[in-house]
N, C-alpha and C positions, 0 to 999 in steps of 0.2 A: 286275690289279685289275678287279673287276666294274664294268661301266658301268651306272649307274642311269638310269632314265627321268627322274627328277627328284631334286634335292637341295634340301631346305628348310633354311635357316639360321635357327634360332630356334623354340622350342617354346611360344610364347605363343598367344593366341587366333587371330591371323592365320596363323601357321605351322601350327598344329594343324588349322585349318579347311582350309587348302590341302592338307596331307598326307592328311587323312581323305578329302577329295573325290577325290584322285587314287588313293589306295590302294583305295577302293571300286570304282573303275573298272578295277582290275587293273594299275595302273602299279607299277613297282618303285621304291619311294620310300625315301630316307634323310633323316632329320631330324637335324641336328647342333645340339646345345644346349650352350652353354659353361658353364652352371651344373651343379652336381652332379646335379640332377634338374630336370625341367620345373617351373617355378615358383620355383626357388631364387633366381633373380635378380629375380623379379617380386614386389616387396613391396607393390605397390598393393593397396589394399582399398577398394572403393567399390560403386557400383550398376551393374548390367548392365541396360540398357533395350533395347527393340525386339524384333523377332521373328526376327532373323537366326540366333541360337543355336538357337531352337526349330525353325527350318527344317532345320538340320543334324542336330540331335539332338532329335527330337520329344518334348515333355514332359520335357525334360532335368532339370527341377527335382525329379522324382520319385526320381531316383537320384544326381544330382550333389550335391556338398557346398555347397549354397547355405546362407547363414546365415539370412536372412529375406526375405520378399516385401515390397516397398515399398507400404505403405498410407498413409503420411503423408509429405508433402513440404513443408518450411517454408523460407521465405526471410526472413532477418532483417537489419535495418539497425542497426548498432551505433554509438553514441558511447562516450565513455569510461565513462559510468555508466548509459546507457539502452539499450533494445532495443525495436524495433518490428518485429513479425513478421506475415507472411502465411502462414497455415497451411492447407494443402490436404490433405484426407483422401479416400481412395477405397478401397472394399473390393473392387472389381473383380468384384462379385457378378453383374453382367450378362453376363460372359464376352465383352465386346466387344473386349478387347485382352489381350495377354500382359502381366502385371504386371512391373514391374521387380524384380530380385532383388539383394540385397546379398550380395556374395561377398568372400572373401579369396583373392587370386590364387594364393598359395603352395599352397593346397589345391585350388582349382578347376583350375589348369593341370595338376596331376598327374592329375586325373580325365580331362581331355581327352586327355592323352598316352596314358592307358590305352586310350581308345577308338581312338586312332590306331593303336596297336600291334595291337589286336584286328582292325582292318581290314586289317592286313598290312604296314604300314610298319615300318621299323626306326628306333628312336630311340636315338641315341648321345649320352649326356650327358658333360659334362666335357671336351668337345672344342671348341676355339676355332679358327675358320677364319682363316687368315693371309692368303690371297691366292686368286687364281683360276687355273685352267688356261685358257690362251687359244689360240685357233687363228685367227690374224689378229686381227680386231676382235671376233670372237665369243667368248663365254664357253662353255667346255666342261667345267666342273667346278670343284672347289675344292681348295685345299691346306691341310692341317692338320699343323703341325709337320714339314714336309718331305715328308709322305706325300700322294699325290695320290688324289683321289676323282673319277673322271670321271662326267659326267652330260650328258644331252641339254639340260637346262634347269635353271637355278638360280633359286630364289625366295628373295629376301631378306626376312626377317621378324624382323630382329634389333634392332628398337627404334630410338629416336630418336638414339642415339649410334652409329649404323651407320657404321663406317669403311669397310666393304665397299662401301656405296653410293657413297662418294666415290671409292674405287679403281676402281669400275666406270664412273666418269664419268657416273653418273646425276644426281648433285647435288654442289654444293660444301658447305662447312661451313655449318651453320645459324647464323644470327646471334642474338645475345643478345636482341634485341627480339622475335624470333619464338618464344622459349621462355619457359616459366614453370617455376620450381622449386617442387616440392612437397615438404614435409616432413610426416611423419606419425608418430604414436604409436598403438600398440594398447594399450588399457588394459583389464585384466580387471575385470569387475564381475559379481556374481551375476545370473543370468538374471532372477530375480524383481525385483531392484532396477532393472534396465534397463526392464522392462515397466511398473513402477510410475512411474518418473520420466518416461518418454516416452509414457505412456498407451497402451500396446500390449497386445494380447491374442494368445496363442498364438505363432505365428511371424510375425505382422505386424511390420513394421520401419519405421523413420523415417530419412529423409534430410534433414539440416538444413544449409543453406548460409548464410553470413554475409558481409556487405559493410560496410566502414567501418573502425572503429577497430582491427579485428583485423589489418589490414595497415598501420596508421598512415598511411592515405591513399595508399599505393602501389597500383598496379593489381593486383588479385587478390582473394582472399577466403579465408574459413575454412570448415571443414566438420566435421560429425559424422555418422557412419554407425553405426547400431545393429546389431552382430553378435549372434549368439545369446547369448554370455556375455562379450562384450567390446565396446568402442567403438573405432572408428577415428576419430581426432581429428587435424586438421592444417590447414595453410594452403598456398595456392598463390599465388605472387607472381611478377610479371614479372621475368625474370632481369636485363634491362638496368637496371631501376629499382633492384634490389638492389645492383648494381655501382655505379651512379651515386651512390646515397645512402650507400653503404658500410654497408649493414644486412645482418645475417645472417637468413636465413629462420628459423633455430632460435630467434632472439630474438623474432621475431614470433609464433612458436608459443607461447612462454611468455606473451607479452602476451595472446594470444587465450585461453589456458587460464585466465588470471587474471581475465578479465572476469566480473562477477557473474552474467550470464545464462548463461555457459558453465560457470563453476566449480560452480554448483549442480547441473549435470547430470553432471559427471565426478568429483565429489568421491569420495574413497575408492578411485579406480581404481588398480590395480597395473600398472606398466609391464611389458609383455611384449615390445615390439618398437619400435625406432626406425628409420626409414628415410627416404631422400631420393631423388628422381628428377626428371628433366627431362621436360617435356610440350611437344610442338609445338602452338602455339596460333594461328598466323597463317593456318591453313586453306589455301585454294586458292592464295593468293599465294606460299606457300613450298613448294608441292608440287613434287617433282622430276619428271624424266622417268620414266615408270612402266615402261618396257621398252626393251630393246635386243636385239641378237642373242644368244640363249641365256640371257636373264636377265629377271626381273621383280622389282618391289619392292612391298611391301604393308605395311599396318598403320602403326604409329608411325614406322617408317623412312621411310614415304612421306608423313608429316604428315597422316594421315587421322584427325584429331581435330576435332570440332566444338565450338566454344565461342561461345555467344551472350550470355553474361552471366547467363542464366537456367539454362542447362544446360552441362555439360562432358561430352561423350560421345565415347568412343573405342573401347571393346571391341566394340560393335555394328558399327561401321564396319570394324573389324579382321576380324571373322568374315565379314562379307559380301564384303569385298575378298579375303580368303583363298580363299573359295569361287570367286570370279571368276578368280583366278589359277590355281587348280587346274583349272578347266574349260578355261581357255586352253591349259594344258599338255596336257590330254587331246586337244583338237582338234589341237594341234601334232603329237602322236604319231600320230594317225590319218592325217595328211598327210605325216608324216616331214619336217616343215618347222619348224625352230625359229628361223627368222630373225625380225628385227624386224617385217617385214611380216606374218608369221604371228601373232606374239604381240600385235599391236595389237588383236586381238579382246578382250584383257583390258581395255584402256582403254574400248573401246566398251561392254563389259558394265557397267562402273562408271557410264558415262553413262546407261545404261538403268535403273539402280537408284537408290535414295535416296542412295548414297554421294556421287557427284559432283553430283547434283541439290541435295542439302542444302548441300554445301560451297559451291556456286555461289549458292544462295539467300541464304546468310548471309555472303557474301564480304566485306561491309563491316563486319561485327561486330567483328573484331579491331581495326580502326582506331577505331571508336566507343568501344571499351572502354579506350582509352588516355586518355580524358578524365578528369582528376583529380577533377572535381566529382562523379563517380559514387561515389568512395570517400571523399570528405571533405565537401563542402558539402551534398550531397543527404541522406546519412544524418543529419547534424547537423540539417538543416532538418526532416526528417520527424519525428525524435524530439522536437525543440523544438515543432513544431506540435502534436503530440499532447499534449505537456505543457501547452501553453497552452489547448487545447480542453477538456481534462479537469480542469484546475485550477479549484478554486472557492475564492477568497480573500475572499469576503464583499462584493466590489465588483460593480457591474453588469457583466454580460457584454457583450463587444463583438460586433459583427456578424462572422460567420465569415470573410467575404471580407476584412475589415479585419485579422483575426487572421492570415490567410494572408499578406497583404502585409507586415505588421510582422515576421513570422517570417523573411521573405526578406531583410530589410535587412542589408547587410554581407556577404551570402553570394553572391548573384547577382541579376541583374535580369530583367525580363520577357523581354527580347530573348534573353538567354542561355538562359533556360528554353525559349523557343520554338525556338531553334536546336538545342538538345540534343534536344528532342522530335522535331523533323524528322529529325535524324540517327539517332535511335533507330528511328524509323519505317522509314527506308531500310535500316537494318542488321539489324533484328530482325523 
């Protein structure tokens, strides 16, 4: 059996970025994907932010199957009947940054895989890795259905449910409190209807996030992404809260879709796809050991997802980390040393980039986001306050500060508000 310079397990953004980096440097690379094709298991549809993808594939949006560029980002607070939104728009006309792009991973991952193959790597789909080839404590390849595939280094990029990471001793099982369950539907709508309802032009796109009644007060939120001729609609909820309250995420999705502010945006949509997946959300506190003799771990499998309450970002981290893992393998090949000591350059590279810097900056965010007032009391207060301010009932208006104080009664007090503000300041 041929000995590969590197085997990558998983053909998502992290795996493809690692494989592409190594293949371009002349390494003999095999990518093993358990789905029927790259993207078959990746039903996620959302927004890709940051410059990491552009650094790997310059101006990728000119040829990649992106749905829309993000020109509008709205955050809304929901009660049962009301909605208060902060709506931000940016045309990116000054060229100061790479805009975000709304993508459907099932399409986008296939495009990335094509780039990887053109660079010289082999992608073998429909193959699930069972175990490792070991030489003492070192990993020396993988086993698939009893067949061995030797390699100098293995890079795990097989997602949050990575059993291989556990077998390799890099981490234990993730805990429910560290995960969120996302459920999503893709609803077909004519392009012109989407652009009219969301006030979009051309290929401009909208990212809408919702907090409050959409999760019935449980930690999490709802989202809508405008694809070219469909909408990605879903909720993301802390797994431990779902288990404790015995609530199904699918039930919360139906509640979310029925809200007046959401129903008016999605009405008439034809269901194309339903999917569910787990998301690692506890950041640096749940991150496993990133390397050992002959092996590295990256992307969702290594919990490289940033959630601050305002953003939930993973693909950009996956690409940057995949490149770092690929470069570490290249350096290891140059020295013919694949030991843990040699591969620690991977972790150092992550420390030098935004990946570990951002995860460390926002390390307190996951704990702050467990505060139930964020999903219950505060959305209700915000919507009630706006109702009181804007309402005209023929009576003399009260001082605004008095209105604020009255709207807080029965929900929280000044000390709780101050405490939550200070926690948010430290976390975000």
